N, C-alpha and C positions, 0 to 999 in steps of 0.2 A: 503494499500498499505507499509505503515513503518513497519508495521510487514512482510511482501514479504521480504523487504531489511536488516531486520532484520536475518533474519531466515539463507538468503543467508549470510551473514557476518559469522555468527556463522558456516557455514557448510566450510568455505572459513579458517575460523580459527580454525576448529579444522584438515584439510585438513594439511593446512601448518605445523602445531605442530607435526602432525602423521608423517609428510614424513620431517621433518628439515633434515634430516642428509642423503636425496636422492637427494633434489632439491634444486636448487639457488632461483627460482622465481615460479610465476603461472601468464599467461596469461590468462587472460579473454577478452571474446568477446561475444561482445552484437552485436544484429542486430534489425533495426527499421521494423516492419514488412509490411507495408503500400511500402516500397520502392524493399522490396523482390518480393510482389504480383506484382509489375509494370512488373518486369522482370521474373517472370514465372506465371506459372497457382494455382489458391490458391483453394482448395476448399470450404474454409471456408471466409469469410471476414473477414480481417486483423484488430487487435487491433490495436489501434493507440496507442503504449506503445513501449517503448525497449523490446527484451526478452533474455534470455539470452542461445547464439551460442554454444559453446563451453568454455572446460577451460584446457589449456594445462599446461604443468609442466616445467618448463626450467631444465633441470640436471645440476649436480656439472660438473665441469671438469674430465674428466675421467672415468665418468660411462656415461652408453646407454641409452640416455633417450627414450622414450615414443616412440618421433616422429622418429626414426632408426628400429621403431620392424622388420622392412622388411630385415634387413641389421642380423638379428640375425639369427644362425643356425637353432635352434630350433622352428622357427614360421614359419605358411603355408604360402604358396604363397595365395596372392590373386585370388580368385574364383567366377566373377561375378553371377553365379548359386547360390550358398551359398546367398551374399546378396539380392537376388531376392525373398531368402524367405519372408526376412523383409519389403518387398516392398506393400504389402498392408496395412502390420498395420502401416507401415510412412503414407498412403497416408490417412487413415479414423484418424490417430491422437494417435492411441494409442501405440506410440514410445514411451511414457515419461517415465522417469525413477525416477526423482526427481519431486514431486509434491509438493506444498505448499501451 
């Protein structure tokens, strides 16, 4: 378990140093899997552990952050049909990008 946290901290350190000129801070969100599965249907039994839910960068003043992407003229509008293409992968647990 210590190795997992070391890798996570390493990723955060690399991320913060490479984007130091763009972002003021990073918001890290964890979730408790058993609580999530109480509210919705889970395909696998939940692991009794906190999991990484998401990482959000906080923009410096005057810089458009990723949370405001939909306001940019070059961005595409939200299309539910495109998102539905990824649903089978998410339900099967194949949507993981970071593997520790």
